C-alpha positions in Angstrom: 46.7 -27.7 31.6 45.0 -30.1 29.3 46.6 -33.7 29.8 48.1 -35.5 26.8 50.1 -38.7 26.2 51.8 -39.6 22.8 54.3 -42.3 21.4 55.2 -44.4 18.7 58.4 -44.9 16.8 60.2 -47.7 14.8 59.4 -51.0 15.9 58.7 -51.3 19.5 61.8 -48.9 20.4 59.3 -45.6 20.9 58.6 -44.7 24.5 55.2 -43.0 25.6 55.5 -39.4 26.5 53.3 -37.7 29.2 52.4 -34.0 29.5 50.0 -31.3 30.9 50.4 -32.5 34.3 48.7 -35.9 33.9 49.1 -38.7 36.8 51.0 -41.3 35.6 51.7 -44.6 37.6 53.4 -47.8 36.3 54.1 -51.5 37.1 56.5 -53.6 35.6 58.1 -57.0 35.7 60.3 -59.3 33.1 57.2 -60.2 31.1 55.2 -56.9 31.1 54.9 -53.3 31.5 51.7 -51.4 32.5 51.4 -47.4 32.6 48.0 -45.7 33.4 47.8 -42.1 33.2 45.0 -39.9 34.2 42.6 -40.6 36.8 42.7 -44.4 37.5 41.2 -45.8 40.6 43.6 -48.8 40.5 45.7 -49.3 43.6 49.2 -50.6 43.6 48.3 -54.4 44.2 45.5 -54.0 41.3 48.3 -52.6 38.9 50.9 -55.3 40.0 48.1 -57.8 39.1 47.5 -56.1 35.9 50.6 -57.2 34.5 49.3 -60.8 34.4 46.5 -59.5 32.0 49.1 -57.6 29.9 51.4 -60.7 29.8 48.5 -62.9 28.4 46.9 -60.3 26.2 43.8 -59.7 28.2 43.6 -56.1 27.2 39.9 -55.6 28.4 40.8 -56.1 32.0 43.1 -53.2 32.0 40.1 -50.9 31.3 38.0 -51.8 34.3 39.3 -49.7 37.0 37.3 -46.7 38.4 38.1 -43.3 36.9 38.9 -42.1 33.5 42.3 -42.8 32.0 44.7 -43.9 29.3 46.6 -47.3 29.2 49.8 -47.8 27.7 51.1 -51.7 28.2 53.7 -53.8 26.5 54.3 -57.4 26.4 58.0 -57.0 26.6 59.6 -57.6 22.8 56.3 -58.5 21.3 53.8 -56.1 21.2 52.4 -52.9 22.4 48.8 -51.9 23.6 47.2 -48.2 23.9 43.4 -47.2 24.5 41.8 -44.6 26.0 38.2 -44.9 27.5 35.0 -46.2 26.1 33.3 -42.8 25.7 36.5 -41.1 23.9 37.0 -38.4 26.6 40.4 -39.8 26.6 40.8 -39.7 23.2 43.4 -41.5 20.9 44.6 -41.4 17.4 47.3 -42.7 15.2 49.4 -42.0 12.1 52.4 -42.6 9.9 55.5 -40.5 10.2 57.9 -41.5 7.3 60.6 -44.0 8.7 59.3 -43.5 12.3 56.4 -45.6 11.2 53.1 -45.4 13.2 52.9 -42.8 15.8 49.9 -42.0 18.1 48.8 -39.5 20.4 45.7 -38.2 22.5 45.9 -34.7 20.8 44.9 -35.1 17.2 46.1 -31.5 16.3 49.4 -32.1 17.8 49.8 -35.6 15.9 48.6 -33.9 12.5 51.3 -31.2 12.9 54.0 -33.6 13.3 53.0 -35.9 10.4 52.1 -32.9 8.2 48.5 -33.7 7.8 46.0 -31.2 6.7 42.4 -30.6 7.6 40.0 -32.6 5.8 37.4 -30.1 4.8 35.3 -32.4 2.7 34.7 -34.7 5.9 33.9 -31.7 7.8 31.3 -30.9 5.2 30.1 -34.7 5.4 29.6 -34.0 9.3 27.5 -31.1 8.7 25.3 -32.9 6.5 24.9 -36.4 7.7 26.8 -36.7 11.0 30.0 -38.0 11.8 29.1 -41.3 13.0 29.4 -43.0 9.6 33.3 -42.9 9.5 34.0 -43.9 13.3 37.9 -44.4 12.5 38.6 -41.1 10.3 39.5 -37.9 12.1 39.2 -34.3 10.9 42.7 -34.2 9.6 43.6 -36.4 6.4 45.8 -39.1 7.2 45.0 -39.2 11.1 43.1 -42.1 12.1 41.0 -42.1 15.2 40.9 -45.4 17.5 37.0 -45.2 18.4 36.2 -45.4 22.2 36.0 -49.0 23.4 38.7 -50.0 21.1 42.5 -49.8 21.5 45.5 -49.8 19.4 47.7 -53.0 19.3 51.1 -52.6 17.7 53.4 -55.2 17.0 56.6 -55.2 14.8 54.6 -55.7 11.4 51.2 -54.1 11.7 48.7 -52.1 13.4 45.4 -53.7 14.7 42.0 -52.2 16.4 41.3 -54.5 19.6 37.8 -54.3 20.8 37.8 -53.7 24.7 34.3 -52.5 25.2 33.7 -55.5 27.7 29.9 -55.4 27.7 28.3 -58.1 29.6 24.3 -58.2 28.7 22.0 -58.3 31.4 18.2 -58.9 30.6 17.1 -58.6 34.0 16.4 -55.1 34.7 16.8 -55.4 38.6 20.0 -56.8 38.7 21.3 -54.7 35.7 19.8 -51.4 37.6 21.6 -52.2 40.8 25.1 -52.8 38.9 24.6 -49.5 37.4 23.5 -47.7 40.6 26.7 -49.1 42.4 28.9 -47.9 39.4 27.3 -44.5 39.6 27.8 -44.2 43.3 31.9 -45.2 42.9 32.1 -42.9 40.2 30.9 -40.1 41.9 31.7 -40.5 45.8 35.3 -41.7 44.7 36.0 -38.4 43.1 34.3 -36.3 45.8 36.4 -37.9 48.6 39.8 -37.7 46.5 39.3 -33.9 46.0 39.9 -33.3 49.6 37.5 -30.2 49.9 34.6 -28.7 48.4 33.7 -29.6 45.0 31.6 -27.8 42.4 28.5 -29.7 40.4 26.0 -28.6 37.9 22.3 -28.6 39.0 20.2 -27.9 36.4 17.2 -29.4 38.0 17.1 -32.3 35.4 17.4 -36.2 36.7 21.3 -36.5 35.5 22.7 -33.7 37.5 20.3 -34.1 40.4 21.5 -37.6 40.6 25.1 -36.5 40.5 24.5 -34.0 43.5 22.7 -36.2 45.8 25.6 -38.8 45.5 28.5 -36.3 45.7 26.6 -34.6 48.8 26.7 -38.2 50.5 30.9 -37.9 50.3 31.7 -34.6 50.9 30.9 -30.7 50.5 29.3 -29.6 47.5 28.6 -26.2 45.6 26.1 -26.6 43.3 25.4 -24.0 40.6 22.4 -23.2 38.2 22.0 -21.0 35.5 18.9 -19.0 34.7 17.8 -15.9 32.7 14.7 -14.3 31.5 13.9 -17.1 29.3 14.7 -20.0 31.3 11.8 -22.5 32.4 10.8 -21.9 36.0 10.3 -25.2 36.5 13.9 -26.0 36.0 14.8 -23.5 38.7 12.2 -25.0 41.0 13.5 -28.5 40.6 17.2 -27.2 41.1 16.5 -25.3 44.2 14.5 -28.1 45.7 17.2 -30.8 45.1 19.7 -28.2 46.8 17.2 -28.2 49.6 16.8 -31.7 49.7 20.6 -32.5 50.0 21.7 -29.5 52.1 24.4 -28.5 49.4 25.7 -24.9 49.1 23.6 -23.7 45.9 24.4 -20.5 43.6 21.9 -19.5 41.0 23.3 -17.2 38.4 21.4 -14.9 36.3 22.6 -14.3 32.9 21.2 -11.2 30.7 21.9 -10.4 26.8 25.3 -10.6 27.3 25.5 -14.3 27.9 23.1 -15.3 25.2 24.5 -18.1 22.9 26.6 -17.5 19.9 28.5 -14.4 21.4 32.0 -16.2 20.5 34.1 -13.1 21.9 37.2 -14.0 24.0 37.0 -17.7 23.0 40.3 -19.3 23.8 41.6 -21.7 20.7 40.5 -25.4 21.0 42.5 -28.6 19.5 38.9 -29.6 17.9 35.7 -28.0 17.0 34.0 -27.3 20.3 30.1 -27.1 20.5 30.6 -25.7 24.0 32.0 -22.4 22.5 28.4 -21.3 21.5 27.3 -21.2 25.0 30.3 -19.8 26.7 28.9 -16.7 27.7 26.2 -18.9 29.5 28.9 -21.0 31.1 31.5 -18.3 32.1 28.4 -16.8 34.1 27.4 -19.7 36.0 30.6 -21.3 36.7 32.1 -18.2 37.9 31.2 -18.9 41.7 33.0 -22.3 41.4 36.1 -21.4 39.4 39.4 -22.6 41.2 37.8 -25.8 42.9 39.5 -29.0 42.3 36.8 -30.9 40.7 33.3 -29.9 39.0 30.9 -33.0 38.5 28.7 -32.9 35.6 25.6 -34.9 34.5 27.2 -34.9 30.8 26.4 -38.1 29.2 23.3 -39.2 31.2 21.2 -39.0 28.1 23.0 -41.5 26.3 23.9 -44.2 29.2 20.3 -43.7 30.7 18.1 -43.7 27.7 18.1 -44.8 24.2 16.6 -43.8 20.8 14.1 -45.4 18.7 17.0 -47.6 17.2 16.0 -49.8 20.0 12.7 -51.0 18.3 14.6 -51.4 15.0 17.1 -53.8 17.1 14.2 -55.8 18.4 12.9 -56.5 14.9 16.3 -57.4 13.7 16.3 -59.7 16.6 12.9 -61.3 15.4 10.7 -59.5 18.3 8.7 -57.3 16.1 5.4 -57.6 18.2 7.0 -56.0 21.1 8.7 -53.4 19.1 5.5 -52.5 17.6 3.4 -52.1 20.6 6.2 -49.9 22.3 6.7 -47.8 19.3 3.0 -47.1 18.7 2.5 -46.5 22.3 5.7 -44.0 22.2 4.2 -42.1 18.8 0.5 -41.8 20.4 1.8 -40.3 23.5 3.7 -37.7 21.8 1.2 -37.0 18.9 3.3 -38.4 16.2 1.4 -40.5 13.5 2.1 -44.2 14.7 1.9 -45.7 11.2 4.7 -43.8 9.5 6.7 -44.1 12.3 6.6 -47.8 12.6 7.4 -48.1 8.9 10.3 -46.2 9.2 11.6 -48.6 12.1 10.7 -51.8 10.0 12.4 -50.3 7.0 15.5 -49.3 9.0 15.6 -53.2 10.1 15.7 -54.4 6.6 18.9 -52.6 5.6 22.7 -51.8 6.9 24.6 -48.9 7.6 26.7 -49.2 4.8 23.8 -49.8 2.4 21.5 -46.8 4.0 24.8 -44.6 3.4 25.0 -45.5 -0.4 21.4 -44.8 -0.8 21.7 -41.4 0.9 24.5 -40.5 -1.5 22.2 -41.2 -4.5 19.8 -38.5 -2.8 22.8 -36.2 -2.4 24.1 -36.3 -6.1 20.4 -35.9 -7.4 19.8 -33.2 -4.9 16.8 -35.0 -3.4 17.4 -33.0 -0.1 14.1 -33.0 1.7 15.1 -34.4 5.3 13.1 -37.2 6.7 11.7 -36.8 10.0 9.7 -39.5 11.2 11.2 -42.6 13.3 14.9 -43.6 13.0 17.1 -44.1 10.1 20.5 -45.2 9.5 21.6 -42.1 7.7 19.5 -39.0 8.0 20.0 -35.9 6.0 19.8 -32.8 8.2 19.1 -29.1 7.4 22.7 -28.8 6.7 22.6 -30.7 3.7 20.7 -27.9 2.0 23.6 -25.6 2.7 26.0 -27.6 0.5 27.1 -26.6 -3.0 27.2 -29.1 -5.9 30.6 -29.6 -5.3 29.8 -30.1 -1.8 26.9 -32.5 -2.2 29.0 -34.5 -4.6 32.2 -34.6 -2.2 30.0 -35.7 0.6 28.2 -38.4 -1.6 31.8 -40.0 -2.3 32.4 -40.2 1.3 29.2 -41.9 1.9 30.0 -44.6 -0.7 32.9 -45.7 1.4 31.2 -45.3 4.9 31.4 -48.0 7.6 34.3 -49.6 5.6 35.8 -51.0 8.9 32.9 -53.3 10.3 33.0 -52.5 14.3 29.8 -53.7 14.9 27.4 -56.9 14.0 24.9 -54.6 12.2 22.4 -54.3 15.2 20.9 -50.7 15.1 20.5 -50.3 18.7 24.2 -51.3 19.4 25.5 -48.9 16.6 23.5 -46.0 17.5 24.3 -46.1 21.4 27.9 -46.2 20.7 27.7 -43.6 18.1 25.8 -41.5 20.6 28.3 -42.1 23.5 31.2 -41.1 21.1 29.5 -37.7 20.4 29.0 -36.5 23.9 32.6 -37.9 24.6 34.0 -35.7 21.9 32.0 -32.8 23.2 33.5 -33.4 26.5 37.0 -33.4 25.3 36.8 -31.0 22.7 35.3 -28.3 25.4 38.2 -28.9 27.8 40.1 -26.0 26.9 37.2 -23.7 27.1 36.6 -24.7 30.7 40.4 -24.8 31.9 40.3 -21.1 30.7 37.3 -20.3 33.0 39.2 -22.1 35.8 36.9 -25.2 36.2 38.0 -28.9 36.1 35.1 -31.0 34.7 34.6 -34.7 35.7 31.8 -36.5 34.0 30.7 -39.7 36.0 28.4 -41.0 33.5 31.2 -41.4 30.8 33.1 -43.7 33.2 33.9 -47.0 32.1 32.1 -49.0 34.4 29.1 -46.8 34.3 28.8 -47.0 30.5 29.1 -50.9 30.7 26.7 -51.1 33.4 24.2 -49.0 31.4 25.0 -50.7 28.1 24.6 -54.1 29.7 20.9 -53.4 29.8 18.9 -54.0 26.8 18.3 -50.4 25.0 14.9 -51.1 24.6 14.5 -51.4 28.5 16.2 -48.0 29.0 13.9 -46.4 26.3 11.7 -44.1 28.4 8.3 -44.7 26.6 6.0 -44.3 29.4 8.6 -42.6 32.3 11.5 -40.6 31.8 14.7 -42.6 32.2 13.1 -45.5 34.1 16.6 -46.9 34.7 17.8 -44.3 36.9 14.9 -44.4 39.1 15.4 -48.4 39.5 19.2 -47.6 39.9 19.3 -45.0 42.7 16.9 -44.3 45.7 15.8 -40.7 44.3 12.9 -38.7 45.9 9.5 -39.6 44.2 9.1 -35.9 43.1 12.3 -35.9 40.9 11.6 -39.3 39.1 8.2 -38.4 38.5 9.2 -35.1 36.6 8.0 -35.7 32.9 9.6 -32.5 31.2 13.1 -31.7 30.2 14.5 -28.2 30.0 15.5 -26.6 26.9 17.7 -23.5 25.9 16.0 -23.2 22.4 14.5 -19.7 23.5 18.1 -18.5 24.4 19.6 -20.0 21.3 16.9 -18.1 19.0 17.7 -14.7 20.9 21.4 -15.4 20.6 21.1 -16.0 16.6 19.1 -12.9 16.1 21.8 -10.7 18.3 24.7 -12.1 16.6 23.3 -12.8 13.2 25.6 -10.2 11.2 28.8 -11.7 13.0 27.9 -15.3 12.2 27.3 -14.6 8.8 30.6 -13.0 8.4 32.3 -15.8 10.4 30.6 -18.3 7.9 31.2 -16.5 4.9 35.0 -16.2 5.4 35.3 -19.7 6.5 37.5 -22.4 4.5 34.3 -24.4 4.1 32.8 -21.6 2.0 36.1 -20.4 0.3 36.6 -24.3 -0.8 33.3 -24.2 -2.6 31.6 -26.7 -0.4 29.1 -24.6 1.5 27.0 -21.8 -0.2 26.8 -18.9 2.2 23.7 -17.5 0.8 21.9 -20.9 1.9 23.4 -20.3 5.5 22.1 -16.6 5.7 18.6 -17.7 4.8 18.8 -20.6 7.3 20.3 -18.0 9.9 17.6 -15.5 9.2 14.6 -17.8 9.7 16.0 -19.3 12.7 16.6 -15.7 14.2 13.2 -14.9 13.5 11.8 -17.7 15.1 10.4 -18.9 12.1 11.8 -22.5 12.5 13.9 -24.1 15.1 14.6 -27.0 12.7 18.1 -25.8 11.6 19.5 -24.4 14.8 21.3 -27.8 16.0 23.3 -27.6 12.3 23.9 -23.9 12.7 25.2 -24.8 16.2 27.5 -27.2 14.7 28.4 -25.0 11.9 29.5 -22.0 13.9 31.6 -24.3 16.1 33.3 -25.8 13.2 33.8 -22.4 11.7 35.1 -20.8 14.7 37.8 -23.4 15.0 38.7 -23.0 11.3 39.6 -19.4 12.3 41.9 -20.3 14.8 45.3 -21.7 15.0 44.5 -24.7 12.8 44.3 -22.5 9.9 47.7 -23.0 9.0 46.9 -26.7 8.3 43.7 -25.8 6.0 44.3 -26.6 2.3 43.9 -23.6 -0.1 41.0 -23.6 -2.3 43.1 -24.5 -5.3 43.8 -28.0 -3.6 40.4 -28.9 -2.2 
């Protein structure tokens, strides 16, 4: 069952309700009450000590235990605090229900049904065109507000506040920062493995992230690692996976898929609360996860790309902090090593450093209204038009432009690009993990994502983004954090499923066209089905891989819109 919590009501009278078999533990005295729900590593003494933090309003301290969990805390008679985790795997949303006032829940669909909130089709179109990071407190339902990961919801008798509980303490010393990260990862993996009380499953793709998790898990208990291969899979990935399995001595199963497992075959997918990117690869996942179905835990390397690395925003952040020389040298080297023209690449970084996210959103809105949709490719940008922007109708472009005019209306950050980018990326991978949970439950797998634990995220983000950027070596901070084999940390390539996605698009093209054409995004007049069909045809023919990521996103959204949420979709006449 999918774990959930919800609560709220008039004043502070409402009580929290817990469901889906979530583990709940409590502590209380005459000053405060504290409840943790989920996988929380605090022992009874630590929970009791947490009451002092609740009584003093030191909310961040309640998020520092190992695991992945929600917190519900109350200063008796004064206020109530609720939060999830930093990545949003334990998500939280809130809204208003008439006389009941503020209500909150970990299941946004359940909350939307409770308060009668419709699906926000215009925001879905905006996510397709420019990404969802520009509206961090909005949800896919009008009237349902999101509590971003790293923030909590503080409710008193008269108001609702967002409280920053990220708790990242900068660590400029790479050696010290890497040591702290390594210890956090060891705790995140080994603790779960030991508590499982038997064999655990684990992804083993052959990459650094999953390999590191398998190594740490193998030191704490028996592991059954699984790898997916097919006729299109890189032989290098399979080689590294087999070598790591032999190195650790874990049980290893390599599943071989065929045409029936290609991406974009959506048959038999269970409904999800939110659009789930994993639905596109469900055939592959069923194939390789079948040998570990039914185990108490399945470890993944999900999120490693975000916490162990960074984007070109790291150099934008350096320029903003008046360190342009160092940024320029690293950016030029990065571009040259990847056969990218360093001049335009560096100019885009300098340009991004002179603006703000809200200003960039307004500029992009003007481009949308004018129909100037040529996507930018070099460097980094606050607001980038993707291929999906070209699939919007005139109505769609103007609707998204209107939303962009009001983007970043709630300032959560100080305006440094590296900070905004890393948290936006973290929320995106947290969204994927959370949204895909019903799919994996149907397979019989219970994923756990150690890289997304609060203390792992804090330790990683404490290291400046420019130090985590792999300019010359891949994920240098991981090699500094853990004692990994030289042959693994020396790997310079990264596996890709692009070939499988192209084949899947070709095989399922007609069904995907039907799915999109009859979706609410098209019938509402926001998305042009002809433009999508052209993009599908080009990608399926292998003419370009550029639109594949946006097609993946669109298919996941359309699949979701055809599910139970369809009852909450506005009719075309009201859009």
